[in-house]
N, C-alpha and C positions, 0 to 999 in steps of 0.2 A: 631560921634555916632548917629545912627538913631534908633528910637524906636517908635512903635505904641502905647505903654503902659505909658512910662514915659515922663515927660516934660524934655527936654534937655536944661540946662542953661549954657550959655556961657557969660563969662566975660573976654575979651582979650584972654589970652591962657588958662584960667581955663574953665574946663567943668565938670558939676556934674548934677545929676539926682534928680528930685523931683517926688512925687506920686500925681496926679491930685486928687483922691479922699481925700488925707489928706489935700492938699491945700485948697479944697473946704470946710473943716471943719473949716479951719481958726484958729486952736488953737495950731499949732505947728510950730517950726522951724525944718527942716529936710533936709537931703540929703543922697545921696549914691555917693561916690566920684568915679572918674575915675583916670587913671594915668597922666592926663594932667593939667598943670598949676603950678607945683611946682618948687622947687630949687634943688632937688635931682639929682645926676648924675649916669651915667653907668646903672647897672641893675636896679637902683632905679628910674630911670628918668620917671617922674619927681615929680609927687604928691605921694611920698612914705609916708604913715602914720603909719608904723610899726617901734617901737623902737627896735624891737629884731631881725631885719633882718640883721644888720651889717652896716646901713647907719649912718651918723653922727647925733648925737641927736639934734644939733642945726638946721640942715636942717628939721628933722621931726617937730620940734616944729614950724619952720617957715612955713611949709606945712600946719600945722594944723591952724596957725593964718590966712594964706591967705584964706583958705576954710571956715572957720568959720566965718570970718568977712563978707564974701559975703553971707553967709547964715543967718546972724543975731545972731549968737551965740558968747558968750564970750569963747574963746578957754582955758582960764586959769580955768574954772569951769568944764571942761570935766571929766567925770567918766569913766574909762576903765574897760572892762570886762577882765578877765583871762582865756582864752578859753582852755578847755582840752577835748573837744569831749565828754562831759556828759550832764547830764539834769538838773543841778542845776540852779535855777533862784533866784536872789537876789533882794529884796526891797532896793532901793537907796533912800537916803534922801540928804537935803542940807548939811549935816554934811560930805557927801562924796565928795563934790566939789573938784576938782583938782587932785583926786587919779589917778595915773598912769602917770599924764603928769607933775605935778609939785609938788606933794606930794607922799611919799610912800605909797603903797596901801596894805590893808589888805583883798582885795577882790581876793580871790584865789579859783580855782576850779570851777569858775562860767561862765557859758555859756550863761546866760540870764539876762537882767536887767529890772526892772520895777520901775516906780515911779508915784506918784500923785502930786508931787511938782513942781511949776513952776521954770523956770530957773535952772533946774539940767539936763544938757545935757548928755545922755547916749551914749556910744561908743562901737560897736563890730566891729571886723576885718575880713578880707576876702581876698581870693585869689583863689576861685573856689567853697568853701562851701556856703551854702544857708542862706543869711540874710532874717529874717523875722521881719517885723514891725507890731505893734499892736497899734491901738488906740480907746480907748473908748471916744468919744466926749461928752457923757452924763455925766459921772462921772468924766471926765478928767483925764484918766490914759493912760499912754504910756508903751510900752516895746519894747525892741529889743533883738532877740534871734538868736544865732549862731547855724544852724543846718547842720552840715556835715552829711555824710551818717550815722555815729555812733549816732549823735543826732537825726537824723530822726527815725532810728529804734527804739530809746528810746522815740520817741514821745515828744520831747521837745516843739514842738509847741503847743500841746494840753495841756501839763503842764504848759505852760506860761498862756494860756487862763484861765485854772483852778486856778492859782494863783492870777491873776487879780479879778477873782470872789471871792475867799476867802478872800483876803487881802483888796479888796476895794469896794466889792459888785457890781462889774461890771455884767451887764446883757449881756449874750453871743449874743443876737440879735442885740446888739448896737456896738459890736467891728468890726472895720474894720482892715483887714489884708493886708499885701503886701508880696509876695515872690519875693525877690529882685534878681539882676543880680548874676549869678553863673554858675557852668558848666552845660550845657544843656544836654537833652536826646540824643543829637547828638554826644556827646563827652565823657560821663562819662562811660567808659568801665571798667568792673570788672569781676572777676573770680567767680566760683560757691560758694566759702566760703562767700562772701558778699551777693550774691544772697539768699543764705540760710537764712541769718538775716532778709531779707525783707520778705521771705515766712513766717516767723514766725508771722508777724503782719498784713499781708493782706490777704483776702480770695482769692479764685481761680480767680474770676471776676476781683479783684482789681488788682492782680498780673499780669494779662494780659495788663492792663493799665501803669503798672509800669515797667515791665520787658520784655525786648525783647532779644531773643537769636540771637546771631551773628555768632558764631562757636561752635565748641564742648565744649569749656570751656570758652568762651568768650560772655558777655552779655552787654547790654546797660541799664543802670538804669535812669529812669525819676524822679529825686529828686523834680521837681517842682510838678508834679501830685502827688507824694508820700506826699508831705507836704500838698497840697491841700485836698487830701482824709483825712488826720489826722485831719486837721482843720474842714472839714465837719462833721467828726464823733463826734467831740466834741461840735458841735452845732452852728458853724459859718455858717451864711447865705451865699450862693454861690455869691449873687450879692455883698457882702461885701468883696470879695477876688480878690486882683489884683495880676496877674501872669505875672512874667518878660518875655520878649521875647529877652533878651540879654544874650547869653552864653559867659562867660568870656574866655573860651579857644578859641572860634571862633574869638574873638576881643582883641587879645594880644596887639595890638598896642594901644588900648585904656583902656584896664583893664589888671591888674595883674592876671596871671594864673599860679599856682603852677605847675599844670600838664603840661602846654603848654611850660613852660621855665625850666623844671627839677629842680624847686625850686630856680632858680636864679632870684629872683623878690623882689619887694616891697609888701606893703599890702594896700588894699583898706579899706575903713570904711563906716559904717552906723552910722550916727549921728542923734540924735533927742532929742529935749526938748519941754516941754509945755511952751507956751509964758507967 
């Protein structure tokens, strides 16, 4: 995996990404997984982190153990989201540790997680949708948000920022954001019904940056730019936004891509905790 944006970490067969701006802040353990370095087989090879894909549960737990131990996170404490392509963001506390991996979870219908507690690792899942990381290094608040195209047009990114402000008194000027690996503007082809949803939330100038017409009823959508515009609109500073240069569909050997494999795949994960 090559990137001009992320730090690519390699330990034997394991490969995962970290965000330089977040590393400089020095108060999180975090990563975005690749499909490399796990124990899963077949279409899940090898670092599958999704329990709901048909893989063996023991393989998925072992994969989390391998990845988290390298990142410095206790995998038994992970708190999973339950993603439904909506705009609900939940405040997570130490009482939620282990939900989804070792404990039954009551976190339902939630696409974003935030916390201000240390050693509460948040997890969101991906195979083309957009992961967005949030870090307030001043108030010490973190968030992870799953923003597929439906979440994007519901502006879940800005709603995550607003919840950090309302729940923990974060200052928007302090918040660092990262738009992580996901399907890129090169590959996210849609029809007019999806385009119409984007036209509802962006003005004409913004639409020109987000929507490219391909054929009569085929368009390319730039989810990376769309989410950046949403973050700028809520007041995040441009210099505080990191944008991925990795398309999951273009890198199917190293990333899981739902579109690129017709759904025959495992899951990637964004993981982050306050130290």
